[in-house]
N, CA, C and O of each residue as an XYZ file, in Angstrom:
724
protein
N      78.456     32.134    -55.979
C      77.891     31.544    -54.814
C      76.543     30.894    -55.138
O      76.179     29.879    -54.543
N      75.833     31.461    -56.047
C      74.545     30.924    -56.442
C      74.722     29.571    -57.140
O      73.869     28.691    -57.025
N      75.810     29.418    -57.845
C      76.046     28.161    -58.538
C      76.258     27.007    -57.560
O      75.840     25.882    -57.832
N      76.879     27.266    -56.469
C      77.133     26.199    -55.500
C      75.837     25.740    -54.834
O      75.713     24.553    -54.534
N      74.899     26.589    -54.597
C      73.645     26.233    -53.922
C      72.724     25.478    -54.862
O      72.049     24.544    -54.429
N      72.674     25.845    -56.120
C      71.740     25.255    -57.076
C      71.929     23.744    -57.219
O      70.935     23.020    -57.159
N      73.152     23.226    -57.406
C      73.271     21.784    -57.538
C      72.776     21.038    -56.300
O      72.166     19.977    -56.435
N      73.015     21.550    -55.134
C      72.566     20.853    -53.938
C      71.051     20.890    -53.817
O      70.458     19.954    -53.281
N      70.418     21.940    -54.299
C      68.961     22.011    -54.262
C      68.376     21.018    -55.244
O      67.366     20.379    -54.949
N      68.992     20.877    -56.403
C      68.506     19.926    -57.387
C      68.535     18.498    -56.834
O      67.592     17.737    -57.049
N      69.586     18.134    -56.137
C      69.681     16.798    -55.567
C      68.616     16.564    -54.500
O      68.095     15.458    -54.359
N      68.307     17.597    -53.770
C      67.314     17.438    -52.710
C      65.918     17.294    -53.274
O      65.068     16.670    -52.638
N      65.649     17.848    -54.445
C      64.311     17.811    -55.011
C      64.069     16.569    -55.867
O      62.933     16.322    -56.273
N      65.082     15.802    -56.145
C      64.888     14.614    -56.957
C      64.074     13.573    -56.184
O      64.251     13.394    -54.979
N      63.177     12.892    -56.907
C      62.335     11.864    -56.303
C      63.110     10.551    -56.317
O      63.633     10.171    -57.365
N      63.203      9.842    -55.188
C      63.936      8.582    -55.180
C      63.208      7.524    -55.998
O      61.979      7.521    -56.066
N      63.957      6.643    -56.608
C      63.375      5.557    -57.396
C      62.779      4.505    -56.474
O      63.256      4.301    -55.358
N      61.757      3.854    -56.938
C      61.138      2.787    -56.156
C      61.985      1.529    -56.285
O      62.284      1.081    -57.392
N      62.358      0.979    -55.174
C      63.148     -0.252    -55.174
C      62.414     -1.296    -54.346
O      61.714     -0.979    -53.385
N      62.592     -2.527    -54.741
C      61.974     -3.618    -53.975
C      63.068     -4.339    -53.210
O      64.081     -4.741    -53.782
N      62.858     -4.494    -51.934
C      63.793     -5.242    -51.087
C      63.018     -6.301    -50.324
O      61.888     -6.075    -49.891
N      63.631     -7.440    -50.167
C      62.988     -8.522    -49.409
C      63.117     -8.212    -47.923
O      64.189     -7.832    -47.453
N      62.050     -8.371    -47.206
C      62.066     -8.139    -45.772
C      62.481     -9.445    -45.104
O      61.822    -10.474    -45.251
N      63.576     -9.380    -44.372
C      64.090    -10.570    -43.693
C      63.768    -10.494    -42.224
O      63.816     -9.426    -41.613
N      63.442    -11.622    -41.672
C      63.195    -11.678    -40.235
C      64.533    -11.749    -39.510
O      65.584    -11.849    -40.142
N      64.489    -11.697    -38.182
C      65.725    -11.723    -37.399
C      66.377    -13.093    -37.421
O      67.567    -13.208    -37.127
N      65.638    -14.125    -37.759
C      66.214    -15.467    -37.788
C      67.071    -15.691    -39.021
O      67.797    -16.683    -39.089
N      67.005    -14.795    -39.996
C      67.844    -14.923    -41.170
C      67.181    -15.683    -42.296
O      67.804    -15.857    -43.344
N      65.971    -16.139    -42.145
C      65.293    -16.887    -43.181
C      63.934    -16.257    -43.443
O      63.247    -15.820    -42.520
N      63.563    -16.219    -44.698
C      62.279    -15.644    -45.077
C      61.138    -16.590    -44.704
O      60.018    -16.144    -44.455
N      61.417    -17.886    -44.666
C      60.379    -18.891    -44.507
C      60.102    -19.304    -43.058
O      59.129    -20.011    -42.796
N      60.937    -18.875    -42.126
C      60.730    -19.253    -40.738
C      60.187    -18.073    -39.955
O      60.674    -16.951    -40.100
N      59.184    -18.315    -39.129
C      58.634    -17.217    -38.335
C      59.588    -16.789    -37.215
O      60.451    -17.561    -36.798
N      59.424    -15.558    -36.734
C      60.318    -14.990    -35.728
C      60.215    -15.697    -34.377
O      61.199    -15.761    -33.641
N      59.052    -16.220    -34.046
C      58.889    -16.807    -32.718
C      59.712    -18.077    -32.539
O      59.970    -18.480    -31.405
N      60.132    -18.723    -33.637
C      60.985    -19.893    -33.500
C      62.356    -19.520    -32.939
O      62.982    -20.309    -32.231
N      62.809    -18.329    -33.258
C      64.089    -17.851    -32.741
C      64.019    -17.644    -31.231
O      65.004    -17.871    -30.528
N      62.875    -17.220    -30.734
C      62.752    -16.986    -29.295
C      62.676    -18.296    -28.504
O      62.879    -18.279    -27.290
N      62.391    -19.416    -29.149
C      62.337    -20.699    -28.460
C      63.717    -21.309    -28.248
O      63.879    -22.202    -27.416
N      64.702    -20.840    -28.984
C      66.062    -21.364    -28.827
C      66.641    -20.883    -27.500
O      66.290    -19.803    -27.026
N      67.534    -21.685    -26.891
C      68.117    -21.262    -25.616
C      68.988    -20.025    -25.792
O      69.604    -19.814    -26.836
N      69.019    -19.217    -24.743
C      69.766    -17.963    -24.782
C      71.274    -18.215    -24.745
O      72.051    -17.471    -25.344
N      71.678    -19.267    -24.039
C      73.095    -19.601    -23.874
C      73.352    -21.008    -24.396
O      72.413    -21.792    -24.532
N      74.595    -21.340    -24.690
C      74.904    -22.731    -25.062
C      74.577    -23.660    -23.897
O      74.636    -23.260    -22.735
N      74.233    -24.895    -24.221
C      73.825    -25.838    -23.189
C      74.594    -27.144    -23.288
O      74.990    -27.578    -24.370
N      74.795    -27.759    -22.125
C      75.296    -29.128    -22.065
C      74.074    -30.030    -22.169
O      73.102    -29.837    -21.438
N      74.109    -31.007    -23.060
C      72.947    -31.871    -23.262
C      72.637    -32.683    -22.013
O      71.538    -32.593    -21.467
N      73.594    -33.465    -21.566
C      73.350    -34.336    -20.427
C      74.652    -34.517    -19.656
O      75.683    -34.866    -20.231
N      74.593    -34.277    -18.353
C      75.762    -34.410    -17.495
C      75.483    -35.407    -16.387
O      74.373    -35.462    -15.857
N      76.485    -36.193    -16.037
C      76.401    -37.104    -14.895
C      77.260    -36.546    -13.775
O      78.451    -36.296    -13.963
N      76.658    -36.352    -12.613
C      77.385    -35.937    -11.425
C      77.542    -37.197    -10.584
O      76.567    -37.723    -10.048
N      78.773    -37.673    -10.474
C      79.060    -38.940     -9.802
C      79.743    -38.639     -8.476
O      80.759    -37.945     -8.434
N      79.175    -39.168     -7.390
C      79.800    -39.002     -6.074
C      80.060    -40.388     -5.487
O      79.218    -41.283     -5.563
N      81.246    -40.538     -4.901
C      81.656    -41.810     -4.304
C      82.185    -41.546     -2.903
O      82.797    -40.514     -2.627
N      81.929    -42.509     -2.029
C      82.428    -42.383     -0.669
C      82.287    -43.682      0.089
O      81.652    -44.629     -0.376
N      82.906    -43.715      1.295
C      82.881    -44.913      2.130
C      81.782    -44.853      3.181
O      81.383    -45.888      3.713
N      81.291    -43.669      3.485
C      80.286    -43.493      4.527
C      78.913    -43.318      3.871
O      78.645    -42.296      3.240
N      78.058    -44.313      4.024
C      76.756    -44.330      3.346
C      75.848    -43.155      3.740
O      75.343    -42.471      2.850
N      75.621    -42.895      5.031
C      74.723    -41.780      5.390
C      75.236    -40.424      4.909
O      74.448    -39.578      4.486
N      76.532    -40.217      4.971
C      77.114    -38.959      4.515
C      76.918    -38.785      3.005
O      76.626    -37.686      2.534
N      77.077    -39.860      2.266
C      76.904    -39.820      0.817
C      75.450    -39.529      0.444
O      75.185    -38.743     -0.466
N      74.512    -40.164      1.147
C      73.089    -39.919      0.897
C      72.715    -38.474      1.191
O      71.957    -37.858      0.442
N      73.245    -37.936      2.279
C      72.958    -36.556      2.646
C      73.520    -35.589      1.609
O      72.866    -34.609      1.253
N      74.724    -35.862      1.127
C      75.341    -34.987      0.119
C      74.582    -35.066     -1.204
O      74.443    -34.055     -1.893
N      74.088    -36.254     -1.570
C      73.291    -36.365     -2.794
C      72.005    -35.548     -2.663
O      71.603    -34.877     -3.613
N      71.366    -35.597     -1.512
C      70.151    -34.816     -1.279
C      70.458    -33.313     -1.382
O      69.670    -32.545     -1.933
N      71.621    -32.908     -0.840
C      72.032    -31.510     -0.927
C      72.240    -31.081     -2.387
O      71.765    -30.023     -2.800
N      72.955    -31.913     -3.164
C      73.201    -31.581     -4.576
C      71.894    -31.503     -5.365
O      71.741    -30.648     -6.237
N      70.961    -32.392     -5.061
C      69.669    -32.369     -5.735
C      68.935    -31.063     -5.415
O      68.321    -30.464     -6.298
N      68.998    -30.625     -4.164
C      68.383    -29.360     -3.772
C      69.030    -28.164     -4.446
O      68.336    -27.242     -4.874
N      70.366    -28.168     -4.545
C      71.077    -27.075     -5.222
C      70.697    -27.025     -6.698
O      70.488    -25.947     -7.255
N      70.609    -28.188     -7.324
C      70.244    -28.248     -8.744
C      68.829    -27.714     -8.956
O      68.584    -26.980     -9.913
N      67.909    -28.070     -8.085
C      66.545    -27.558     -8.218
C      66.497    -26.060     -7.954
O      65.732    -25.349     -8.606
N      67.300    -25.564     -7.010
C      67.345    -24.128     -6.723
C      67.855    -23.336     -7.923
O      67.386    -22.231     -8.195
N      68.817    -23.910     -8.634
C      69.381    -23.240     -9.824
C      68.560    -23.517    -11.084
O      68.985    -23.164    -12.184
N      67.396    -24.140    -10.941
C      66.494    -24.469    -12.052
C      67.150    -25.390    -13.073
O      66.958    -25.232    -14.279
N      67.922    -26.348    -12.585
C      68.507    -27.349    -13.471
C      67.547    -28.530    -13.546
O      66.872    -28.861    -12.571
N      67.496    -29.151    -14.700
C      66.603    -30.283    -14.933
C      67.283    -31.563    -14.450
O      68.154    -32.104    -15.132
N      66.883    -32.045    -13.270
C      67.415    -33.298    -12.732
C      66.534    -34.409    -13.276
O      65.425    -34.626    -12.788
N      67.028    -35.113    -14.288
C      66.206    -36.130    -14.939
C      66.232    -37.461    -14.198
O      65.272    -38.228    -14.272
N      67.331    -37.746    -13.477
C      67.409    -39.042    -12.825
C      68.425    -39.004    -11.694
O      69.458    -38.343    -11.804
N      68.138    -39.702    -10.620
C      69.065    -39.943     -9.515
C      69.066    -41.445     -9.271
O      68.006    -42.059     -9.145
N      70.240    -42.031     -9.205
C      70.285    -43.473     -9.007
C      71.552    -43.874     -8.262
O      72.543    -43.145     -8.224
N      71.480    -45.054     -7.678
C      72.607    -45.623     -6.945
C      73.141    -46.821     -7.713
O      72.394    -47.535     -8.383
N      74.423    -47.023     -7.605
C      75.042    -48.215     -8.178
C      75.360    -49.186     -7.043
O      75.514    -48.765     -5.897
N      75.458    -50.462     -7.344
C      75.770    -51.432     -6.288
C      77.115    -51.117     -5.628
O      78.050    -50.679     -6.298
N      77.209    -51.337     -4.329
C      78.478    -51.044     -3.646
C      79.585    -51.986     -4.091
O      79.329    -53.124     -4.484
N      80.811    -51.501     -4.024
C      81.975    -52.298     -4.413
C      82.788    -52.618     -3.167
O      83.074    -51.742     -2.351
N      83.151    -53.870     -3.036
C      83.936    -54.327     -1.886
C      85.418    -54.346     -2.259
O      85.796    -54.816     -3.333
N      86.242    -53.830     -1.361
C      87.689    -53.822     -1.557
C      88.342    -54.348     -0.281
O      87.945    -53.974      0.823
N      89.326    -55.202     -0.430
C      90.062    -55.727      0.722
C      91.441    -55.079      0.751
O      92.166    -55.087     -0.244
N      91.788    -54.519      1.901
C      93.084    -53.872      2.095
C      93.837    -54.642      3.172
O      93.303    -54.901      4.250
N      95.076    -55.006      2.873
C      95.899    -55.742      3.829
C      97.066    -54.878      4.276
O      97.738    -54.233      3.470
N      97.285    -54.883      5.578
C      98.414    -54.146      6.146
C      99.473    -55.172      6.542
O      99.209    -56.095      7.312
N     100.661    -54.993      6.006
C     101.746    -55.952      6.235
C     102.684    -55.454      7.334
O     102.800    -54.252      7.570
N     103.341    -56.387      7.990
C     104.368    -56.021      8.972
C     105.563    -55.451      8.218
O     105.812    -55.833      7.075
N     106.294    -54.553      8.838
C     107.446    -53.946      8.151
C     108.462    -54.978      7.685
O     108.838    -55.871      8.444
N     108.899    -54.858      6.457
C     109.936    -55.697      5.843
C     109.577    -57.188      5.845
O     110.452    -58.041      5.996
N     108.275    -57.498      5.675
C     107.889    -58.900      5.607
C     106.613    -59.024      4.784
O     106.016    -58.030      4.372
N     106.216    -60.259      4.561
C     104.975    -60.516      3.833
C     103.873    -61.023      4.753
O     102.845    -61.515      4.288
N     104.091    -60.902      6.063
C     103.128    -61.358      7.057
C     102.031    -60.296      7.192
O     102.314    -59.109      7.355
N     100.795    -60.739      7.121
C      99.665    -59.815      7.205
C      99.423    -59.463      8.670
O      99.191    -60.337      9.505
N      99.479    -58.179      8.960
C      99.243    -57.706     10.324
C      97.752    -57.493     10.573
O      97.226    -57.872     11.620
N      97.081    -56.883      9.601
C      95.629    -56.685      9.719
C      95.020    -56.605      8.321
O      95.688    -56.306      7.332
N      93.728    -56.887      8.290
C      93.019    -56.887      7.004
C      91.718    -56.095      7.174
O      90.997    -56.268      8.156
N      91.434    -55.229      6.204
C      90.238    -54.379      6.263
C      89.404    -54.603      5.011
O      89.933    -54.772      3.913
N      88.089    -54.602      5.200
C      87.169    -54.685      4.067
C      86.468    -53.344      3.951
O      85.728    -52.928      4.843
N      86.714    -52.682      2.839
C      86.126    -51.356      2.596
C      85.009    -51.474      1.564
O      85.120    -52.212      0.585
N      83.945    -50.738      1.804
C      82.817    -50.705      0.882
C      82.724    -49.307      0.301
O      82.623    -48.327      1.040
N      82.759    -49.213     -1.025
C      82.637    -47.925     -1.710
C      81.230    -47.814     -2.268
O      80.780    -48.663     -3.038
N      80.535    -46.740     -1.862
C      79.176    -46.481     -2.337
C      79.235    -45.414     -3.416
O      80.103    -44.541     -3.393
N      78.310    -45.489     -4.358
C      78.290    -44.534     -5.470
C      76.864    -44.077     -5.739
O      75.933    -44.881     -5.768
N      76.709    -42.769     -5.936
C      75.425    -42.166     -6.281
C      75.639    -41.276     -7.499
O      76.710    -40.695     -7.674
N      74.611    -41.173     -8.338
C      74.698    -40.369     -9.560
C      73.470    -39.481     -9.697
O      72.355    -39.883     -9.365
N      73.694    -38.269    -10.190
C      72.624    -37.361    -10.585
C      72.805    -37.103    -12.062
O      73.918    -36.833    -12.513
N      71.743    -37.180    -12.814
C      71.817    -36.890    -14.242
C      71.102    -35.565    -14.493
O      69.914    -35.427    -14.202
N      71.831    -34.601    -15.031
C      71.298    -33.273    -15.316
C      71.173    -33.100    -16.820
O      72.089    -33.455    -17.561
N      70.053    -32.560    -17.279
C      69.826    -32.330    -18.709
C      69.703    -30.845    -18.992
O      69.207    -30.082    -18.163
N      70.162    -30.439    -20.177
C      70.053    -29.078    -20.690
C      70.541    -28.046    -19.683
O      69.793    -27.157    -19.275
N      71.797    -28.173    -19.289
C      72.403    -27.260    -18.324
C      72.987    -26.074    -19.082
O      73.831    -26.246    -19.961
N      72.533    -24.865    -18.735
C      73.078    -23.657    -19.365
C      74.543    -23.495    -18.981
O      74.925    -23.758    -17.840
N      75.360    -23.062    -19.934
C      76.794    -22.927    -19.705
C      77.130    -21.939    -18.584
O      78.058    -22.216    -17.824
N      76.428    -20.794    -18.429
C      76.770    -19.901    -17.311
C      76.361    -20.442    -15.938
O      76.934    -20.030    -14.929
N      75.396    -21.342    -15.875
C      74.924    -21.868    -14.588
C      75.805    -23.020    -14.111
O      75.920    -23.251    -12.907
N      76.419    -23.738    -15.031
C      77.227    -24.906    -14.680
C      78.380    -24.571    -13.723
O      78.563    -25.301    -12.750
N      79.172    -23.499    -13.947
C      80.251    -23.197    -12.988
C      79.727    -22.866    -11.592
O      80.371    -23.190    -10.594
N      78.563    -22.223    -11.518
C      77.994    -21.914    -10.202
C      77.627    -23.194     -9.465
O      77.908    -23.335     -8.276
N      76.999    -24.120    -10.173
C      76.648    -25.405     -9.565
C      77.901    -26.135     -9.103
O      77.932    -26.693     -8.005
N      78.933    -26.131     -9.940
C      80.160    -26.837     -9.612
C      80.865    -26.214     -8.406
O      81.401    -26.940     -7.569
N      80.874    -24.882     -8.303
C      81.492    -24.216     -7.148
C      80.766    -24.561     -5.851
O      81.396    -24.823     -4.826
N      79.441    -24.559     -5.907
C      78.668    -24.912     -4.716
C      78.893    -26.373     -4.327
O      79.009    -26.693     -3.144
N      78.954    -27.251     -5.318
C      79.171    -28.670     -5.047
C      80.551    -28.900     -4.432
O      80.687    -29.703     -3.510
N      81.566    -28.210     -4.928
C      82.916    -28.383     -4.402
C      83.073    -27.748     -3.022
O      83.803    -28.264     -2.176
N      82.388    -26.630     -2.800
C      82.490    -25.961     -1.500
C      81.878    -26.805     -0.382
O      82.362    -26.779      0.750
N      80.829    -27.546     -0.689
C      80.146    -28.348      0.321
C      80.589    -29.810      0.313
O      79.993    -30.636      1.005
N      81.609    -30.136     -0.449
C      82.052    -31.521     -0.576
C      82.557    -32.052      0.767
O      83.519    -31.514      1.315
N      81.926    -33.097      1.306
C      82.376    -33.641      2.597
C      83.718    -34.361      2.472
O      84.139    -34.752      1.383
N      84.362    -34.520      3.598
C      85.644    -35.214      3.628
C      85.424    -36.689      3.334
O      84.512    -37.304      3.887
N      86.243    -37.255      2.476
C      86.136    -38.664      2.132
C      85.203    -38.942      0.974
O      85.023    -40.100      0.599
N      84.602    -37.911      0.395
C      83.694    -38.074     -0.745
C      84.365    -37.482     -1.968
O      84.917    -36.382     -1.912
N      84.320    -38.212     -3.074
C      84.897    -37.690     -4.322
C      83.768    -37.311     -5.273
O      82.720    -37.956     -5.308
N      84.002    -36.263     -6.032
C      83.018    -35.715     -6.964
C      83.610    -35.749     -8.357
O      84.765    -35.377     -8.563
N      82.808    -36.202     -9.315
C      83.245    -36.250    -10.713
C      82.054    -35.902    -11.593
O      80.966    -36.452    -11.418
N      82.258    -34.992    -12.536
C      81.211    -34.596    -13.474
C      81.694    -34.929    -14.875
O      82.804    -34.564    -15.264
N      80.852    -35.625    -15.630
C      81.208    -36.004    -16.997
C      79.955    -35.998    -17.858
O      78.835    -36.002    -17.349
N      80.161    -35.987    -19.163
C      79.024    -36.067    -20.072
C      78.427    -37.469    -20.014
O      79.140    -38.453    -19.815
N      77.125    -37.545    -20.188
C      76.437    -38.828    -20.135
C      76.734    -39.618    -21.409
O      76.559    -39.115    -22.519
N      77.177    -40.841    -21.236
C      77.481    -41.716    -22.374
C      76.713    -43.025    -22.211
O      76.064    -43.261    -21.192
N      76.800    -43.858    -23.224
C      76.151    -45.164    -23.155
C      76.794    -46.054    -22.092
O      76.121    -46.898    -21.501
N      78.093    -45.870    -21.847
C      78.772    -46.653    -20.812
C      78.192    -46.346    -19.427
O      78.068    -47.237    -18.588
N      77.843    -45.082    -19.200
C      77.227    -44.698    -17.922
C      75.886    -45.402    -17.757
O      75.533    -45.824    -16.655
N      75.156    -45.525    -18.828
C      73.861    -46.194    -18.778
C      74.031    -47.699    -18.555
O      73.247    -48.307    -17.827
N      75.040    -48.298    -19.172
C      75.283    -49.728    -19.031
C      75.681    -50.097    -17.602
O      75.297    -51.157    -17.109
N      76.441    -49.238    -16.938
C      76.904    -49.521    -15.576
C      75.756    -49.577    -14.578
O      75.884    -50.183    -13.514
N      74.642    -48.952    -14.914
C      73.494    -48.902    -14.002
C      72.876    -50.259    -13.736
O      72.386    -50.519    -12.638
N      72.898    -51.111    -14.724
C      72.138    -52.345    -14.653
C      73.030    -53.509    -14.259
O      74.128    -53.678    -14.790
N      72.545    -54.302    -13.325
C      73.266    -55.473    -12.848
C      72.973    -56.616    -13.815
O      71.807    -56.898    -14.092
N      74.007    -57.279    -14.335
C      73.761    -58.364    -15.284
C      73.078    -59.544    -14.598
O      73.314    -59.812    -13.420
N      72.243    -60.233    -15.339
C      71.535    -61.407    -14.838
C      72.476    -62.610    -14.953
O      72.773    -63.077    -16.053
N      72.931    -63.097    -13.816
C      73.917    -64.178    -13.786
C      73.362    -65.454    -14.419
O      74.075    -66.137    -15.155
N      72.110    -65.780    -14.143
C      71.521    -66.998    -14.706
C      71.428    -66.916    -16.224
O      71.718    -67.889    -16.919
N      71.029    -65.766    -16.736
C      70.916    -65.595    -18.186
C      72.282    -65.711    -18.859
O      72.400    -66.325    -19.919
N      73.305    -65.129    -18.252
C      74.651    -65.234    -18.818
C      75.149    -66.683    -18.799
O      75.801    -67.129    -19.744
N      74.844    -67.407    -17.736
C      75.241    -68.821    -17.667
C      74.539    -69.645    -18.742
O      75.156    -70.511    -19.362
N      73.247    -69.378    -18.965
C      72.514    -70.103    -20.002
C      73.057    -69.793    -21.400
O      73.131    -70.682    -22.249
N      73.432    -68.548    -21.637
C      74.019    -68.187    -22.936
C      75.354    -68.891    -23.143
O      75.638    -69.366    -24.242
N      76.178    -68.964    -22.098
C      77.454    -69.675    -22.201
C      77.237    -71.159    -22.482
O      77.953    -71.752    -23.289
N      76.260    -71.752    -21.824
C      75.959    -73.167    -22.032
C      75.482    -73.415    -23.459
O      75.840    -74.419    -24.075
N      74.674    -72.494    -23.980
C      74.193    -72.613    -25.356
C      75.347    -72.521    -26.346
O      75.370    -73.256    -27.334
N      76.290    -71.645    -26.102
C      77.467    -71.524    -26.968
C      78.318    -72.789    -26.917
O      78.833    -73.226    -27.947
N      78.471    -73.378    -25.748
C      79.247    -74.615    -25.618
C      78.588    -75.773    -26.363
O      79.274    -76.680    -26.834
N      77.265    -75.745    -26.468
C      76.538    -76.816    -27.154
C      76.522    -76.630    -28.670
O      75.974    -77.474    -29.380
N      77.097    -75.568    -29.172
C      77.156    -75.383    -30.618
C      76.443    -74.135    -31.098
O      76.419    -73.873    -32.301
N      75.887    -73.391    -30.236
C      75.233    -72.143    -30.619
C      73.807    -72.334    -31.061
O      73.366    -73.470    -31.238
N      73.085    -71.277    -31.241
C      71.687    -71.378    -31.675
C      71.606    -71.782    -33.144
O      72.490    -71.473    -33.942
N      70.533    -72.474    -33.475
C      70.332    -72.858    -34.875
C      69.611    -71.722    -35.597
O      68.716    -71.081    -35.046
N      70.025    -71.491    -36.843
C      69.444    -70.384    -37.595
C      68.313    -70.834    -38.493
O      67.526    -69.995    -38.933
N      68.195    -72.116    -38.785
C      67.135    -72.608    -39.650
C      66.107    -73.363    -38.829
O      66.439    -74.025    -37.846
N      64.866    -73.255    -39.242
C      63.788    -73.963    -38.542
C      63.658    -75.366    -39.129
O      63.735    -75.568    -40.341
N      63.459    -76.325    -38.230
C      63.256    -77.709    -38.658
C      61.776    -77.992    -38.679
O      61.039    -77.592    -37.777
N      61.332    -78.706    -39.743
C      59.906    -79.035    -39.866
C      59.635    -80.454    -39.531
O      58.486    -80.893    -39.584
């Protein structure tokens, strides 16, 4: 019985060897300070989202845009921009049954408003979307998409005079690339 105790006592009395280990921060890099890790967002984020609403009733659309802007601010979402696009005119014709005779003609105007949201946390986005859909008025359509260059291009109305001058210049042979002295 004494033999069994002695080996275990010897192991307990041995002095551990000195070893050198590199101390790593929580970020995984020796060269980066820990506070940089705390600056990163806690959840994945959507970079930029466009909330597009369309409808035929202008006051209702404006009121709903104001509501969405308030909801976004309440949820601490970064609303970087709110803008309107020019209205689109559509003509609808109602024909008499089994003929091509026009019975009545309607001119519909579609209005569009956009909210641009930046750095939206992934857990907050479904809450915003549920609130937006729950309060969606009748006759208004809601669409959320990532912000692209096409969305930015649609914002600006082309200058008709400038486009006409460019076409005229092309018809005349295009711009000259060399300077004449």
